[in-house]
N, C-alpha and C positions, 0 to 999 in steps of 0.2 A: 505494500501500498505505499502509496504516495506520503515523504516525512510531512508537508505542510496539510497535507487533510489529517493527518492522526493526530497531531497537534490542534486542529481545527474541531475534532469530532471530541477529542479530551476538554477540550475549553468548552464545549457544550452540554457533556455529560456533567462536570464539576456545576456547571449552570442550577442542573437537576436534581441534584445536589448527591453525585454517585461519585466520590474520591477516583482520579484517577494518575498514573502513570506513565508515563510516554517514556521508549525505550529510543533514544535519536540518533541517528547517524550522522546529522550533518547538522552541527550547534548552530551555524548562522542560521538555519532555517528555526529551529527553535529561538534562537534571541529576537528572533523577527516577529515570529506568529504567537510567541508568548504561550506557550503552554501552563497549567497550573503548576505541575510537575514533571523535569523531564532530566534523565540521566543519560549525559550525552557518551557515548562509546566510541573508540578508536578502530574501528573494524571495517570491512567493505560490505557494500550493498549486498542482501541478502543474506548478513552472516550477523544480524543487532545480538545476538549472545555469544558472538567468538565463534573458535574454531569448532569444526564439527568433531565429535566421538570427545569432547575435552567435558565429561560432564562437572569436574571441578570446576571448571572456572564460569562455566552456564551457571550453575549453583549459585558464584559469588556474585555474579551481575546481577542475579533476579534478586537475592535477598538485598546487594547494595540499591536496586531500584523501590523494592517493597521497604527498604527503611525510610524510605522519600517519604514516606507515606507518614511518619511518625513523626518527623521534623516539625519542630514548632518556632515561631518567631523570625518567621522568613514570609514575608508578603511575596505575591505570585509575580512571575513567577520565580519558581524555585528550580535554577539549574545546577546541576552535579554533573563532575567529570568522572568518569571509569578508571581509574590511576591503573596503568596495564602493564 
């Protein structure tokens, strides 16, 4: 799905009361479209969770993304980078 579309859908879901986190491949898109929460990852298109068959890395990406739901005190957008 388009990086921009995902951010726009996330923003609308938040307006409807559903918490979201976007795993974003292009930080510049997240900066412009401003989803409520986004984890920017340094991976190529098609691999938002990192290398295939690397379960430990994929769990780390998901844990970091879900952890953004609990971060308080930051006004949207909350943009975080995954340190690889």
